[in-house]
C-alpha positions in Angstrom: -19.9 -5.3 17.5 -19.4 -3.3 14.8 -16.7 -5.0 11.7 -13.3 -2.9 12.3 -12.1 -1.6 8.4 -8.1 -0.8 8.5 -6.3 1.4 6.1 -3.4 -0.8 5.2 0.0 1.1 4.2 3.3 0.6 3.2 7.2 0.6 4.9 10.1 1.0 3.1 11.5 0.8 6.6 11.6 1.8 10.2 10.8 5.4 9.7 8.5 4.9 6.9 7.0 3.0 9.2 6.4 5.0 12.1 5.9 7.9 9.5 2.5 5.4 8.6 1.3 4.9 11.9 2.3 8.7 12.9 0.1 9.4 9.7 -2.5 7.4 10.9 -2.4 3.8 9.4 -4.6 1.1 11.2 -1.4 -1.1 10.1 1.3 -1.6 8.1 3.6 -4.4 5.8 7.3 -4.4 6.0 9.5 -6.7 4.5 11.5 -9.7 6.8 15.3 -10.4 6.5 14.9 -11.8 3.2 12.0 -13.0 1.3 10.2 -10.7 0.5 8.8 -9.2 -2.9 10.8 -6.2 -2.3 13.9 -7.2 -2.8 15.5 -2.8 -1.6 12.9 -3.3 0.7 15.0 -5.6 3.5 14.8 -5.4 7.0 16.0 -6.6 9.9 15.2 -8.3 13.1 15.8 -5.5 15.4 14.2 -2.6 13.1 11.2 -5.0 12.8 10.7 -5.5 16.5 11.1 -1.9 17.2 8.5 -1.0 14.8 6.5 -4.0 16.3 6.6 -2.4 19.3 6.1 1.2 18.0 2.6 0.5 16.0 0.9 -1.6 19.7 1.1 0.8 21.1 -1.7 2.8 19.5 -3.2 -1.3 18.5 -2.1 -0.9 15.1 -1.0 -4.2 13.8 2.3 -5.2 11.6 2.7 -7.4 8.7 5.6 -9.0 7.4 5.8 -9.2 3.3 7.6 -13.7 3.3 5.7 -13.4 -0.3 8.7 -14.7 -3.2 8.6 -17.8 -4.4 11.4 -20.4 -2.7 12.9 -22.8 -3.7 14.3 -26.0 -1.6 17.8 -24.9 -0.4 16.1 -22.1 1.1 13.2 -23.8 3.2 14.7 -24.5 6.8 15.8 -20.3 6.2 12.1 -19.2 6.2 10.7 -21.1 8.5 13.2 -20.1 11.0 12.7 -16.7 9.7 9.6 -16.9 10.3 10.3 -18.6 14.6 12.1 -15.5 14.8 9.4 -12.7 13.4 6.9 -15.1 16.0 8.9 -14.0 18.5 9.1 -10.4 18.0 5.4 -10.2 17.5 4.5 -8.7 14.2 1.1 -10.4 13.7 1.1 -11.3 10.2 3.0 -13.1 7.3 1.5 -12.2 3.9 2.4 -15.3 2.0 2.6 -16.5 -1.8 4.4 -20.2 -1.6 2.0 -22.7 -0.4 5.2 -24.2 1.2 4.5 -22.2 4.1 2.0 -23.8 5.0 3.6 -27.5 5.0 6.5 -25.9 7.4 6.5 -26.7 11.9 4.8 -22.5 12.1 4.2 -21.3 15.5 0.7 -20.1 15.8 1.8 -17.3 13.7 -1.3 -15.4 11.7 -1.2 -16.0 7.7 -2.1 -13.7 4.8 -2.4 -14.5 1.0 -0.8 -12.3 -1.1 -2.0 -10.9 -3.8 1.0 -12.2 -5.6 -1.3 -15.8 -5.3 -3.3 -14.3 -7.9 -6.8 -14.6 -5.7 -9.3 -13.9 -8.0 -11.3 -17.1 -7.9 -14.0 -17.9 -4.9 -12.8 -21.1 -5.5 -9.9 -20.5 -4.8 -10.4 -18.3 -2.6 -12.3 -20.8 0.0 -9.9 -23.2 -0.3 -6.8 -20.6 0.8 -9.7 -20.1 4.3 -9.9 -23.7 4.5 -6.8 -24.5 4.8 -5.8 -21.9 7.4 -5.3 -18.5 5.8 -6.6 -15.4 7.9 -7.1 -13.0 5.0 -7.1 -13.2 1.3 -5.4 -9.8 -0.6 -7.5 -9.9 -3.6 -6.1 -9.8 -7.1 -6.4 -5.8 -8.7 -8.2 -6.5 -11.6 -11.6 -7.6 -10.3 -14.7 -6.0 -10.0 -17.3 -5.0 -7.2 -19.8 -7.9 -8.6 -17.3 -10.7 -8.8 -15.6 -8.9 -5.0 -18.7 -9.6 -3.2 -18.8 -13.0 -5.2 -15.9 -13.8 -3.4 -17.3 -12.3 0.3 -20.0 -14.7 0.0 -18.5 -17.4 -0.8 -16.1 -17.3 2.4 -16.3 -14.9 5.1 -12.5 -15.3 5.0 -11.0 -11.3 5.0 -10.6 -9.3 2.0 -7.9 -6.8 1.9 -8.1 -4.7 -1.8 -5.4 -2.4 -2.9 -6.6 1.0 -2.7 -4.6 3.7 -4.3 -0.5 3.3 -6.1 1.3 1.4 -8.7 -0.7 -1.1 -10.8 1.3 -4.3 -12.2 0.1 -4.1 -15.8 0.2 -8.4 -15.6 -2.5 -10.6 -12.8 0.5 -10.5 -9.5 2.1 -13.4 -9.8 1.9 -14.7 -14.1 4.3 -11.9 -14.9 7.3 -14.1 -16.2 9.1 -10.4 -18.8 12.2 -10.0 -16.3 13.1 -13.7 -15.9 12.9 -14.4 -19.2 15.0 -11.9 -21.2 17.4 -11.0 -17.5 17.2 -13.5 -15.4 15.3 -11.4 -12.6 12.2 -12.6 -11.6 9.8 -11.2 -10.2 8.5 -14.1 -8.4 11.7 -13.6 -6.8 11.7 -10.1 -5.3 14.2 -8.4 -8.5 11.6 -7.5 -11.3 13.3 -5.1 -13.6 9.9 -3.5 -14.6 9.9 -4.1 -18.7 6.6 -3.0 -19.3 8.3 0.1 -18.1 10.4 0.5 -21.4 9.7 2.0 -24.5 7.8 -0.5 -27.4 6.7 0.2 -31.5 3.8 -1.3 -31.9 3.9 -3.7 -35.5 0.9 -5.5 -37.3 0.9 -8.2 -39.4 2.3 -6.1 -42.5 4.6 -5.7 -40.6 3.9 -1.8 -40.5 4.5 -0.2 -37.8 1.1 1.5 -35.9 3.2 3.5 -32.7 6.8 4.1 -32.6 8.5 3.7 -29.1 5.3 4.5 -26.6 5.4 3.2 -23.0 2.4 0.5 -24.6 2.4 -1.6 -21.2 2.7 1.3 -19.2 -0.4 1.4 -17.4 -1.7 4.7 -14.9 -1.9 4.6 -11.3 -4.8 2.9 -8.9 -6.9 5.5 -7.2 -9.8 3.5 -5.8 -10.2 6.2 -2.9 -14.2 7.5 -3.9 -15.0 4.0 -3.6 -14.4 3.0 -0.3 -18.5 3.0 0.6 -19.3 0.6 -2.1 -16.0 -1.5 -1.9 -17.1 -2.0 2.1 -20.6 -2.7 0.9 -18.5 -5.5 -1.1 -16.1 -7.1 1.7 -13.3 -5.6 2.2 -12.3 -4.7 5.6 -8.5 -3.4 4.7 -8.0 -1.0 2.2 -3.9 -1.5 0.6 -1.9 0.6 -0.7 1.3 -0.1 -2.5 4.6 1.7 -2.8 7.2 -0.3 -0.5 10.0 1.4 -2.5 8.0 4.8 -2.1 9.6 7.7 -0.6 8.1 9.7 2.8 5.8 11.5 1.6 4.3 10.0 -0.8 3.7 7.7 2.2 2.3 10.4 4.3 0.2 11.9 1.4 -1.5 8.5 0.6 -2.2 7.5 4.1 -3.4 11.2 5.4 -5.9 11.6 2.8 -7.4 7.9 2.9 -6.9 8.0 6.6 -9.4 11.9 6.7 -11.2 9.8 4.2 -12.7 6.9 6.3 -12.8 9.1 9.2 -15.5 10.7 7.3 -17.5 7.5 6.3 -17.5 5.6 9.4 -17.8 9.4 11.5 -21.4 8.1 13.5 -21.7 4.6 11.4 -23.5 1.5 13.4 -22.2 -0.4 11.3 -18.5 0.3 11.0 -15.2 1.7 12.7 -11.6 2.1 13.0 -8.9 -0.7 13.6 -6.8 1.4 15.6 -5.8 3.9 18.3 -5.3 7.4 17.9 -6.8 10.3 16.4 -4.4 12.3 13.9 -3.8 16.0 12.8 -1.8 17.4 9.7 -0.3 20.8 9.1 -0.7 20.1 5.4 -3.5 19.2 3.0 -3.5 16.0 1.0 -3.8 15.5 -1.7 -3.1 12.3 -4.1 -2.1 14.4 -7.0 1.3 15.9 -5.5 3.2 13.1 -4.8 4.0 10.6 -6.9 1.0 9.3 -9.7 1.0 8.9 -13.2 -2.7 9.5 -13.8 -4.9 7.3 -12.2 -7.8 4.7 -13.3 -10.3 3.0 -11.4 -8.7 -0.3 -13.4 -12.0 -2.3 -13.5 -13.6 -2.0 -10.4 -16.4 -0.7 -12.0 -16.1 -2.8 -15.2 -13.6 -1.7 -18.3 -14.9 1.3 -19.0 -12.2 3.2 -20.2 -8.3 3.5 -21.3 -6.0 3.0 -19.0 -2.6 3.2 -20.2 0.0 5.8 -19.7 1.7 5.5 -23.2 3.2 9.0 -22.8 5.8 8.5 -20.2 5.8 5.4 -16.9 7.4 8.6 -14.6 5.8 10.6 -12.0 3.2 13.0 -14.3 2.2 14.5 -10.6 -0.5 17.4 -10.4 -2.1 19.5 -13.3 -1.7 22.9 -13.1 -3.0 24.0 -16.6 -2.0 24.7 -19.8 0.5 27.3 -21.4 -0.3 30.3 -22.1 2.6 31.3 -23.5 7.0 32.1 -23.5 7.3 35.6 -22.1 11.4 36.4 -22.3 12.4 33.9 -20.1 9.8 32.1 -18.5 7.3 30.6 -19.0 3.0 31.7 -18.9 0.9 29.3 -17.8 -2.2 29.4 -16.1 -2.6 29.6 -12.2 1.0 30.0 -12.1 0.7 31.2 -9.0 0.0 27.9 -7.8 3.7 27.0 -8.7 6.3 27.5 -5.6 10.9 28.3 -6.3 12.0 24.6 -6.9 8.9 23.3 -9.0 9.4 20.7 -10.8 7.2 20.6 -14.4 6.6 18.1 -16.9 4.7 18.2 -20.2 4.4 15.9 -23.0 6.7 17.8 -25.6 6.3 17.8 -29.5 7.3 13.9 -30.2 4.6 12.9 -28.4 7.4 12.4 -25.0 7.6 13.4 -21.5 9.9 16.3 -20.4 10.6 18.3 -17.8 11.9 21.5 -16.5 12.7 22.8 -12.8 11.4 26.2 -11.4 14.2 28.8 -10.7 12.0 31.4 -9.9 8.3 32.3 -10.0 7.2 35.2 -9.3 3.7 36.7 -10.4 2.5 34.3 -12.2 5.7 33.8 -14.0 7.5 30.4 -13.6 11.4 30.8 -14.9 13.4 27.3 -16.1 16.3 26.5 -15.3 16.4 25.8 -19.1 14.2 27.5 -21.8 12.8 24.9 -24.5 10.3 25.1 -27.0 6.8 24.5 -25.7 4.2 24.8 -28.2 1.1 27.9 -26.1 -1.9 25.2 -24.8 0.7 22.4 -24.0 -0.9 21.3 -20.3 1.6 21.4 -17.8 2.0 19.0 -14.9 3.7 20.2 -11.0 5.8 16.2 -10.6 7.7 17.7 -7.2 5.8 20.5 -5.2 8.1 21.9 -3.9 6.7 23.8 -1.0 4.8 20.4 0.0 8.0 18.0 -0.3 9.2 20.9 2.7 6.3 20.8 5.1 5.2 17.2 4.8 9.2 15.7 5.5 9.0 17.3 8.9 8.9 15.0 11.9 5.8 17.2 13.4 3.4 17.1 9.9 1.7 14.8 10.6 1.3 14.0 14.6 -1.3 11.3 16.7 -2.1 10.7 20.1 -4.0 8.9 21.8 -7.3 10.4 24.2 -6.8 9.9 28.1 -8.7 11.1 31.1 -6.9 11.6 34.1 -7.5 12.2 37.8 -5.9 13.7 40.7 -6.9 13.1 44.1 -5.4 13.0 47.8 -5.2 9.7 49.4 -4.1 9.4 53.5 -0.5 9.4 52.8 -0.7 11.7 49.7 -1.5 12.3 46.3 -2.7 10.0 43.3 -2.9 10.6 39.5 -5.0 7.9 37.8 -5.0 8.0 33.9 -7.3 5.8 32.1 -6.6 6.5 28.4 -9.7 5.7 25.3 -9.3 1.9 25.2 -10.2 1.7 28.8 -6.7 1.4 30.1 -5.4 2.3 33.5 -2.3 4.1 35.0 -1.7 4.9 38.5 1.1 6.8 40.7 1.4 7.3 44.3 3.2 10.4 46.0 2.7 9.8 49.7 4.2 13.8 50.5 2.4 16.3 53.4 -0.8 17.8 53.2 0.2 22.0 53.2 -2.7 24.1 52.7 -1.8 26.8 50.0 -1.2 29.9 50.5 -3.7 32.2 51.8 -6.0 29.1 51.2 -6.0 30.0 47.5 -6.7 27.5 44.7 -4.2 26.4 42.2 -6.1 23.5 40.2 -5.2 25.9 37.1 -1.9 25.8 37.5 -2.1 21.8 38.3 -4.1 21.8 34.7 -1.8 23.2 32.8 1.2 21.0 33.8 -0.3 17.8 33.8 -1.8 18.4 29.8 1.8 18.8 29.2 2.2 15.6 27.2 5.2 16.5 25.0 6.6 13.3 23.0 4.4 11.7 24.2 2.2 9.9 22.1 -1.1 11.4 24.6 -2.8 13.9 24.9 -5.8 14.8 27.2 -8.9 15.7 27.1 -10.3 15.6 30.8 -9.3 16.7 33.7 -10.2 16.0 37.4 -9.2 17.4 40.4 -10.3 16.4 43.4 -9.6 17.3 46.4 -11.3 18.1 50.0 -8.8 21.4 50.2 -6.8 23.4 48.1 -3.5 21.3 48.7 0.1 22.2 47.5 1.7 20.4 45.9 5.5 21.6 44.0 4.4 21.3 39.9 8.3 19.8 39.9 6.4 16.5 41.1 2.8 17.5 39.3 5.4 16.8 36.0 7.3 13.1 37.5 3.9 12.1 38.4 3.0 12.6 35.1 5.8 11.1 33.4 5.3 8.2 35.5 1.9 7.9 35.4 1.7 8.3 30.7 5.6 5.6 31.0 3.3 3.3 33.0 0.3 3.5 30.7 2.6 3.0 27.6 3.5 -0.2 29.4 0.1 -1.1 30.1 -1.3 -1.0 26.5 1.8 -3.4 25.1 0.3 -5.1 27.8 -3.4 -5.8 26.9 -2.6 -5.5 23.1 -4.5 -8.4 22.1 -2.2 -10.5 19.5 -4.0 -12.8 18.1 -2.4 -16.6 17.3 -3.3 -19.3 14.5 -1.8 -23.0 14.5 -2.1 -23.8 11.0 -3.4 -27.7 11.0 -2.9 -29.7 7.4 -5.6 -30.1 5.9 -6.6 -32.1 2.7 -9.6 -30.9 1.3 -9.4 -30.7 -2.8 -7.7 -28.2 -4.4 -9.9 -26.4 -6.9 -7.8 -28.1 -9.9 -5.9 -31.9 -10.8 -4.0 -29.9 -12.5 -1.8 -27.3 -11.8 0.3 -25.2 -15.0 3.6 -23.2 -14.6 1.6 -20.3 -13.9 1.3 -21.9 -10.0 4.6 -21.1 -9.2 5.6 -24.3 -7.8 9.1 -24.1 -7.0 9.9 -27.0 -4.2 9.5 -30.3 -2.5 7.6 -28.7 -0.1 4.6 -26.8 -2.5 3.9 -29.8 -4.4 3.6 -32.0 -1.8 0.6 -29.6 -0.7 -1.1 -29.5 -3.4 -0.8 -33.1 -4.4 -2.0 -33.8 -0.5 -5.3 -31.3 -1.4 -5.7 -33.7 -5.1 -4.0 -32.8 -7.2 -1.8 -35.2 -9.8 -0.1 -32.8 -12.3 2.4 -30.3 -11.4 4.3 -28.1 -13.6 7.0 -26.4 -12.5 7.3 -23.0 -11.9 8.7 -21.3 -14.9 12.2 -20.2 -12.7 13.2 -24.0 -12.8 11.7 -24.7 -16.7 11.4 -21.8 -19.2 12.1 -22.2 -22.7 13.9 -19.3 -24.4 12.5 -17.3 -26.9 9.0 -19.3 -26.4 7.4 -18.8 -24.1 4.5 -16.8 -22.7 5.6 -14.7 -20.4 2.7 -12.4 -19.5 -1.5 -12.6 -19.0 -3.0 -9.8 -18.4 -6.6 -7.8 -18.3 -5.4 -5.0 -20.2 -6.0 -5.0 -23.6 -4.1 -3.0 -26.4 -6.5 -3.5 -28.8 -9.2 -1.4 -26.5 -6.9 1.0 -25.7 -6.3 1.1 -30.1 -10.0 1.4 -30.0 -9.7 -1.6 -32.4 -11.9 -4.3 -30.2 -14.6 -5.7 -31.2 -16.9 -6.0 -28.4 -15.7 -2.4 -26.9 -16.3 -0.3 -30.6 -18.1 -2.4 -33.5 -18.3 0.6 -35.3 -14.4 0.4 -35.9 -13.2 1.8 -39.0 -10.8 -1.1 -39.7 -9.3 -4.1 -37.5 -5.8 -4.0 -36.4 -4.2 -6.9 -39.0 -2.7 -9.8 -36.1 -0.5 -11.1 -34.9 0.3 -7.9 -33.3 3.8 -7.3 -31.8 6.0 -5.1 -29.5 9.4 -4.8 -30.1 11.5 -2.9 -28.3 16.1 -3.8 -29.7 16.4 -7.2 -29.5 13.8 -7.8 -27.7 10.3 -8.9 -29.9 7.2 -9.6 -27.8 4.0 -11.2 -29.9 0.6 -10.5 -28.5 -2.2 -12.6 -28.4 -5.7 -11.9 -27.4 -8.6 -14.2 -25.5 -12.1 -12.1 -26.3 -13.9 -14.9 -24.3 -12.1 -13.4 -20.9 -11.3 -10.6 -22.3 -7.7 -10.6 -21.8 -3.8 -10.5 -23.0 -1.4 -13.1 -23.5 1.9 -11.0 -24.1 4.7 -14.3 -25.8 8.1 -14.6 -27.1 9.1 -13.9 -30.8 9.6 -17.4 -31.4 6.3 -19.0 -29.9 3.8 -20.0 -32.2 0.1 -20.0 -31.4 -3.4 -19.8 -32.8 -5.0 -15.4 -33.5 -8.5 -15.7 -32.2 -11.4 -15.1 -34.5 -13.0 -11.5 -33.6 
């Protein structure tokens, strides 16, 4: 049997979820009414249920994010919510808190969220043995590490493919809660990493002013899909539960076409859902929100990944500014621009700046405000007005399931049978007198024309068989009625035949790979503590949110490295002219952080200003 490969799309709400499905997603992930890691993307049970029903017609799965850490007073509400999600037919829960494995659960599939910081092969095997069916891997992993994890455990592996990157190891960022009591692990990240900072060295000298030194580019490993599949990935996840519908449709359609090209004629892998998509637009990742792209560490550390000028969308590169002519700009490839476009550029202060195009004419862009832009400046389009207008249309992405229709005669009249691409079938019988057509002429072509009118149904008719012994007459109204009914029944049949996997979690006691857990394991309730203790853990520190020491705490651990970005890393830049005097400090208003560089694991830590630690010698 061929292995199914999946595109997993974000759904801010029901409308976004349906749009993702229409654009070609094999699965969607959406927030529950509570306890999702995007507090602005919660959804009612009714909307989740509606999405489940719509998705399952296409054999698309629906995963629900229940991936915050939980407090003791929330455990029962969470358990009751999970039972309700099970009843409405969701396919899996995405979880971070191990307390959920201690609950009285229905037989529902569990996935370990990337918030659980899944980057160690032995810990991932532990999760699999504890009943977790799928693990969402940390984005910092490279192909070799993914392959090792896949070899160590046969758990399903999911990996992000496009979208924004958290600069911290997921689940291990505490900047937000330490500086405003908004916990990222509770779904309320304040995005301190997207703020501008000054970089100050150990001599007190300011090396860099007012730059977004923790802001990094967006993720794109779409050209690595074949290599990632070979390494063991079966699900490719698009980040973006807060992104707009144009972003969702653009990303999904781009990846759908890219993956389909890989799967075509493949003897080992196949798509994970049903139907074929058509589009009225040409998708390209850079035509919607992006900060520029990086493959992060999939191919090891080999390039700069910072997006220091701005945390906002850079967009699509258009060309260099040639010159300003009167009240307009002449830009390379300016003929690509349209009225209403938004343009982005980096100004003389090394800050992101922008204009709107009131009118694009004869290769010239007439802006809403004429700004002094130096010739040679790179110009990007971060609001593609014409593209947005096309993609926002409901019919810009349409998904249809292939069917064959057979109209035949029987003793009492006629029968219409529909068989879809997955082998589901439905039939409608019509009791009707058999009368020959006028002049005994065939009206088979008329039958086929009307049977092919699938309208707003999720079906397309690829083949029609008319099996009559005579040239029988049937009113077109009866043909249309039979067609409508047979497709309505086919939809119900597809829902009845949908393969809904059930896994009952059983409590295990196999040893956890660690016996001592610090605050970065985010243990915030009695059930999570009980889970780890039963698996041999003897010391468990409370979650950061329950015990942080203001001013003295480690608030982030990341594989991103400012010294590397500055070309001051002794490992990668051995011929640098001068070393950076440590400790390096990030400062933004009253916020101040010290940077600690752990070169052996190639990681950077961020500490609050009053923290004390030893500086590692190069």
